[in-house]
C-alpha positions as CSV (number, residue, x, y, z in Angstrom):
1,M,-50.4,37.1,-4.6
2,M,-49.5,34.5,-2.0
3,Q,-46.8,31.9,-2.2
4,I,-47.4,28.6,-0.4
5,H,-45.6,25.3,-0.6
6,L,-47.7,22.2,-1.3
7,T,-46.7,18.6,-1.8
8,A,-47.5,17.2,-5.2
9,V,-47.4,13.4,-5.4
10,F,-47.2,11.6,-8.8
11,Q,-47.5,7.9,-9.5
12,R,-46.9,6.0,-12.8
13,V,-50.0,3.9,-13.8
14,P,-50.6,1.8,-16.9
15,E,-52.6,4.7,-18.5
16,G,-49.8,7.3,-17.8
17,Y,-49.6,9.3,-14.5
18,I,-51.9,10.3,-11.7
19,G,-51.2,13.2,-9.4
20,F,-52.6,14.8,-6.3
21,V,-51.8,17.4,-3.6
22,E,-51.4,16.0,-0.1
23,E,-52.6,19.2,1.6
24,L,-55.6,20.0,-0.7
25,P,-58.3,17.4,-0.8
26,G,-59.9,17.2,-4.2
27,A,-56.8,18.4,-6.0
28,N,-56.1,15.4,-8.2
29,T,-55.6,14.7,-11.9
30,Q,-54.1,12.4,-14.5
31,G,-52.2,12.7,-17.7
32,D,-50.4,10.8,-20.4
33,T,-47.0,12.2,-19.3
34,L,-45.5,13.5,-16.1
35,E,-45.3,17.0,-17.6
36,E,-49.0,16.9,-18.7
37,T,-50.0,15.6,-15.2
38,H,-48.0,18.4,-13.5
39,T,-49.7,21.1,-15.7
40,N,-53.2,19.5,-15.1
41,L,-52.5,19.5,-11.4
42,E,-51.6,23.2,-11.3
43,E,-54.9,24.0,-13.2
44,A,-56.9,21.8,-10.8
45,I,-55.4,23.7,-7.8
46,A,-56.3,27.1,-9.4
47,I,-59.8,25.9,-10.1
48,I,-60.4,24.6,-6.6
49,L,-59.0,27.7,-4.9
50,E,-61.1,30.0,-7.1
51,A,-64.3,27.9,-6.6
52,N,-63.8,27.9,-2.8
53,R,-63.3,31.7,-2.9
54,I,-66.5,32.2,-4.8
55,L,-68.5,29.9,-2.6
56,A,-67.2,31.6,0.6
57,R,-68.0,35.1,-0.8
58,E,-71.5,34.0,-1.8
59,A,-72.2,32.5,1.6
60,L,-71.2,35.8,3.2
61,I,-73.2,38.2,1.1
62,G,-74.9,40.8,3.3
63,R,-72.7,40.0,6.3
64,E,-70.1,42.3,7.8
65,V,-66.8,40.5,7.6
66,I,-63.1,41.4,7.8
67,R,-60.9,40.1,5.0
68,E,-57.1,39.9,5.5
69,T,-54.3,38.4,3.6
70,L,-52.9,35.5,5.5
71,L,-49.3,34.4,5.3
72,V,-49.0,30.6,6.0
73,T,-45.8,29.1,7.1
74,A,-45.6,25.4,7.6
75,A,-43.0,22.7,7.6
């Protein structure tokens, strides 16, 4: 399991809150409360990462590849 630090941005709107991750395009959500929006955003991140992993593996079926764990350190 890898630990990375992402930047979540939340904004109050008339309908509740919206949230997105600055570093991960497509990771956005909404909710009635800040807590709900935070939970929804964590779920969206997990779904996006898993979907990208599946798509990458499917695209590489039958090809010889090297897979490594990558530790990312960013400011």
